[in-house]
C-alpha positions as CSV (number, residue, x, y, z in Angstrom):
1,M,13.8,-7.0,23.9
2,L,12.5,-3.4,23.6
3,A,8.7,-4.5,23.4
4,P,9.2,-5.3,27.5
5,I,10.6,-1.5,27.8
6,M,8.6,0.1,25.9
7,K,5.3,-2.0,27.7
8,D,6.9,-1.0,31.4
9,V,7.3,2.7,30.0
10,L,3.6,2.8,29.5
11,K,2.9,1.1,32.6
12,K,5.3,3.7,35.2
13,A,3.5,6.9,33.1
14,N,0.3,6.0,34.7
15,N,-0.6,2.9,32.8
16,L,-0.8,5.5,29.8
17,D,-2.6,4.3,26.7
18,G,-0.2,3.5,23.7
19,K,-2.7,5.2,21.7
20,L,-1.8,8.4,22.7
21,V,1.7,8.4,21.9
22,E,2.6,10.7,19.6
23,E,5.8,9.4,18.5
24,I,8.9,7.1,18.7
25,C,12.5,7.6,18.7
26,I,14.6,4.8,19.4
27,G,18.4,4.9,19.3
28,N,21.1,2.5,19.3
29,V,24.8,1.6,17.9
30,L,24.5,-1.0,14.8
31,Q,21.3,-1.7,14.5
32,P,20.2,-4.0,11.9
33,G,18.5,-2.3,8.5
34,A,18.6,0.9,10.6
35,G,16.6,-0.2,13.3
36,C,13.6,0.7,11.9
37,T,11.9,-3.1,11.7
38,S,12.9,-4.1,15.6
39,S,11.4,-0.8,17.0
40,R,8.1,-1.5,15.2
41,M,8.0,-4.8,16.0
42,A,8.5,-3.4,19.6
43,Q,6.4,-0.6,18.8
44,L,3.5,-2.8,18.1
45,L,4.0,-5.6,20.8
46,A,3.8,-2.8,23.1
47,D,0.1,-1.9,21.9
48,I,0.9,1.4,20.3
49,P,-1.0,1.6,16.8
50,Y,0.9,1.6,14.0
51,T,-0.5,4.6,13.1
52,T,1.9,6.2,15.7
53,P,5.3,7.2,13.9
54,V,8.5,5.9,15.0
55,Y,12.2,6.3,13.8
56,G,15.9,5.1,15.0
57,V,18.7,6.7,15.3
58,N,22.1,5.2,14.5
59,R,24.9,6.9,16.3
60,L,28.2,5.3,15.7
61,C,30.7,5.6,18.7
62,S,33.4,8.1,17.9
63,S,35.9,6.9,20.6
64,G,37.5,4.8,17.9
65,L,39.0,7.6,16.1
């Protein structure tokens, strides 16, 4: 689900070449495996090179406290 979003972001940024992306940060709640695997897979499917760093932020909702 994330790869089409990344592709669309690149397209909307005047067809930005994925090689020019310097860093990717993906945030979500309760990502399996801290979200790194799915984020990396989406990055590669969006034609952003593996040399671009990607990290996931797992923010748990505090409204249930």
